[in-house]
C-alpha positions as CSV (number, residue, x, y, z in Angstrom):
1,X,5.1,-18.6,-9.4
2,X,2.1,-17.3,-7.3
3,X,3.4,-13.5,-6.1
4,X,4.1,-13.3,-10.2
5,X,0.3,-14.2,-10.9
6,X,-0.7,-11.3,-8.2
7,X,1.8,-9.2,-9.4
8,X,0.6,-9.3,-12.7
9,X,-3.2,-9.2,-11.6
10,X,-2.1,-5.9,-10.1
11,X,-0.8,-4.5,-12.7
12,X,-3.4,-5.4,-15.2
13,X,-5.9,-4.0,-12.9
14,X,-3.5,-0.8,-13.0
15,X,-3.6,-0.7,-16.5
16,X,-7.7,-0.8,-17.4
17,X,-9.4,-0.6,-14.3
18,X,-7.6,2.9,-13.5
19,X,-8.9,3.7,-16.9
20,X,-12.1,5.2,-14.4
21,X,-10.3,7.0,-12.0
22,X,-10.7,10.9,-11.9
23,X,-7.8,13.1,-11.2
24,X,-9.1,15.9,-13.6
25,X,-10.5,19.5,-12.7
26,X,-12.2,19.9,-15.7
27,X,-14.2,16.2,-15.5
28,X,-15.8,17.0,-12.0
29,X,-15.8,19.2,-9.3
30,X,-12.5,20.0,-7.7
31,X,-13.7,18.9,-3.7
32,X,-14.8,15.9,-5.0
33,X,-12.2,14.9,-6.6
34,X,-9.7,15.8,-4.0
35,X,-11.6,14.2,-1.1
36,X,-12.1,10.9,-3.0
37,X,-8.5,10.8,-3.8
38,X,-7.5,10.9,0.0
39,X,-10.4,8.0,1.1
40,X,-8.9,6.3,-1.6
41,X,-5.2,6.6,-0.4
42,X,-6.2,5.7,2.9
43,X,-7.2,2.1,2.5
44,X,-4.5,0.0,4.2
45,X,-3.7,-3.9,3.5
46,X,-5.7,-6.0,6.2
47,X,-3.0,-8.1,7.9
48,X,-4.0,-10.4,10.4
49,X,-2.3,-10.3,14.0
50,X,-3.1,-14.2,14.7
51,X,-0.9,-14.7,11.4
52,X,2.4,-16.2,11.7
53,X,3.9,-15.2,8.2
54,X,6.1,-12.6,8.0
55,X,6.2,-11.2,4.6
56,X,2.3,-10.4,2.8
57,X,1.6,-9.2,-0.5
58,X,-1.6,-7.6,-1.7
59,X,-3.3,-6.2,-4.5
60,X,-7.0,-5.1,-5.5
61,X,-8.9,-2.1,-6.5
62,X,-11.2,0.4,-5.1
63,X,-14.4,1.9,-5.9
64,X,-15.6,5.4,-4.9
65,X,-18.8,6.2,-4.6
66,X,-20.2,9.8,-3.9
67,X,-23.3,10.8,-3.1
68,X,-24.0,14.0,-5.2
69,X,-22.7,12.0,-8.4
70,X,-24.0,9.2,-10.0
71,X,-21.0,7.5,-11.2
72,X,-18.1,5.3,-9.8
73,X,-14.5,5.9,-10.2
74,X,-12.0,3.1,-9.5
75,X,-7.9,3.0,-8.4
76,X,-5.9,0.2,-7.9
77,X,-4.2,-0.8,-4.9
78,X,-0.9,-2.8,-4.1
79,X,0.6,-3.1,-0.9
80,X,3.4,-4.9,1.3
81,X,3.7,-6.0,4.4
82,X,6.4,-7.2,6.6
83,X,6.1,-8.0,10.3
84,X,8.6,-7.0,12.6
85,X,7.3,-8.7,15.5
86,X,3.8,-10.5,17.1
87,X,2.8,-6.9,17.8
88,X,4.1,-4.9,14.7
89,X,3.8,-4.6,11.2
90,X,5.1,-2.2,8.8
91,X,3.4,-1.4,5.2
92,X,4.8,0.3,1.9
93,X,2.8,1.4,-1.1
94,X,4.7,2.3,-4.0
95,X,3.5,1.9,-7.8
96,X,2.3,3.7,-10.7
97,X,-0.1,3.9,-13.5
98,X,-1.6,5.5,-16.4
99,X,-4.9,7.2,-17.2
100,X,-5.5,9.4,-19.7
101,X,-2.9,12.3,-19.5
102,X,-1.9,12.0,-15.8
103,X,0.2,9.3,-14.6
104,X,0.0,9.0,-10.7
105,X,2.4,7.8,-8.6
106,X,1.6,6.4,-5.3
107,X,4.6,6.5,-2.3
108,X,3.6,5.7,1.4
109,X,4.3,3.8,4.3
110,X,2.6,3.1,7.4
111,X,2.7,0.6,10.6
112,X,0.1,-1.2,12.1
113,X,0.2,-1.8,16.2
114,X,-1.6,-5.0,17.7
115,X,-2.2,-4.1,21.4
116,X,-1.4,-7.4,24.0
117,X,1.1,-9.6,25.1
118,X,2.3,-12.8,24.1
119,X,-0.6,-14.8,25.9
120,X,-3.5,-12.1,24.1
121,X,-5.6,-12.6,21.0
122,X,-3.8,-9.0,19.7
123,X,-7.4,-8.8,18.6
124,X,-7.1,-4.7,19.0
125,X,-4.9,-3.0,16.2
126,X,-4.4,0.9,15.4
127,X,-2.9,1.7,11.9
128,X,-0.7,4.9,10.7
129,X,-0.3,5.3,7.4
130,X,1.2,8.0,5.1
131,X,0.8,8.4,1.3
132,X,1.8,10.7,-1.0
133,X,-0.3,11.1,-4.9
134,X,1.9,12.6,-7.4
135,X,2.7,12.5,-11.0
136,X,-0.6,14.3,-11.9
137,X,-1.2,17.1,-14.1
138,X,-3.8,19.3,-11.9
139,X,-2.7,18.8,-8.3
140,X,-0.9,16.3,-6.0
141,X,-1.5,15.2,-2.4
142,X,-0.5,14.4,0.9
143,X,-2.8,11.9,3.1
144,X,-2.2,10.6,6.6
145,X,-4.6,8.2,8.2
146,X,-5.5,7.0,11.8
147,X,-7.8,4.4,12.7
148,X,-8.3,1.5,15.2
149,X,-9.8,-1.4,14.8
150,X,-11.1,-5.0,16.0
151,X,-10.5,-8.4,14.7
152,X,-13.0,-10.6,15.0
153,X,-13.8,-14.4,13.8
154,X,-17.4,-15.4,11.9
155,X,-17.9,-18.7,10.7
156,X,-15.0,-19.0,8.4
157,X,-14.2,-15.6,7.7
158,X,-12.3,-12.9,9.7
159,X,-13.5,-9.3,10.3
160,X,-11.7,-5.9,11.1
161,X,-14.4,-3.7,12.3
162,X,-13.4,0.1,13.7
163,X,-13.3,3.9,12.8
164,X,-10.5,6.5,12.0
165,X,-9.7,9.6,10.2
166,X,-7.8,10.7,7.3
167,X,-6.4,14.3,7.0
168,X,-5.1,15.3,3.5
169,X,-3.2,18.4,2.2
170,X,-3.8,19.4,-1.5
171,X,-1.6,21.6,-3.6
172,X,-3.0,22.6,-6.8
173,X,-0.8,23.2,-9.9
174,X,-3.4,25.0,-12.1
175,X,-5.4,28.4,-11.5
176,X,-7.9,27.4,-14.0
177,X,-11.2,26.1,-13.4
178,X,-11.4,28.3,-10.0
179,X,-9.2,25.8,-8.3
180,X,-7.9,27.5,-4.9
181,X,-4.2,26.9,-4.3
182,X,-4.5,24.4,-1.8
183,X,-7.5,22.3,-0.1
184,X,-7.3,20.6,3.7
185,X,-9.4,18.7,5.0
186,X,-10.4,15.8,7.0
187,X,-12.6,12.4,6.2
188,X,-13.8,10.7,9.4
189,X,-15.0,6.5,8.4
190,X,-16.4,3.6,9.6
191,X,-14.3,0.5,8.4
192,X,-15.4,-2.9,7.8
193,X,-13.3,-5.7,6.3
194,X,-14.2,-9.2,5.2
195,X,-11.6,-11.7,4.5
196,X,-11.9,-15.5,3.4
197,X,-9.0,-18.0,3.5
198,X,-8.7,-19.9,0.6
199,X,-6.0,-22.7,0.4
200,X,-3.6,-20.8,-2.0
201,X,-4.5,-16.8,-1.0
202,X,-7.0,-14.7,0.9
203,X,-9.8,-13.2,-0.9
204,X,-11.2,-9.8,0.9
205,X,-13.8,-6.8,0.6
206,X,-12.5,-3.6,2.7
207,X,-15.4,-1.1,3.1
208,X,-15.0,2.5,4.4
209,X,-18.4,5.0,5.2
210,X,-19.2,8.5,5.5
211,X,-21.7,10.7,5.3
212,X,-20.9,12.0,1.8
213,X,-18.7,9.4,0.3
214,X,-17.7,5.6,0.7
215,X,-15.5,3.5,-0.6
216,X,-15.1,-0.6,-1.4
217,X,-12.4,-2.5,-2.2
218,X,-11.7,-5.8,-3.6
219,X,-8.6,-7.5,-3.0
220,X,-6.3,-10.5,-2.8
221,X,-3.7,-11.0,-0.4
222,X,-0.9,-13.7,-0.4
223,X,1.1,-14.9,2.8
224,X,4.3,-15.7,1.7
225,X,6.4,-16.8,4.8
């Protein structure tokens, strides 16, 4: 029942907040759109290594802040994680939504590895993730993200801090707007996540900061079993 509620929340965010997502080359600078989209796709679910549950569902939305543009763009997120072992978790993204003339389709997978043995706290982790963005009129995008994080406990919160890099390739479908056929780039970022466990689910905030742009993600997470 609760999973259905979280799924409905995710779909609601996808149909409402996603109206402010930006994928049109005629509405904003091309490189800003591409870099912002790749930073959004770099978000990974915050799966606590000390959790004993095997299956996790996470839904929320990301806001992208660009230094040279006085506007905020919002994008929905839906993630599923499955713990294969105490040290390894597999993640996936597979969803779509509509925004104006575009119908973005997000498909990706990744893994999170927690360093240590059974006697360790497993408080260091690394994440590798690939996500593809399709269904747009002007371009498609492939994004690969790698990061290293440290898990900490602070009062009633769980924190995940670290840094990473996002590598992407963009392919344009249109020759209008002086757009290049392909854009490749790298986004280095510092990340800070905060999670607050509640009786039914977990509320969290994920941030990724770069000199030119940053993102903030608000999410609800449910550990199922």
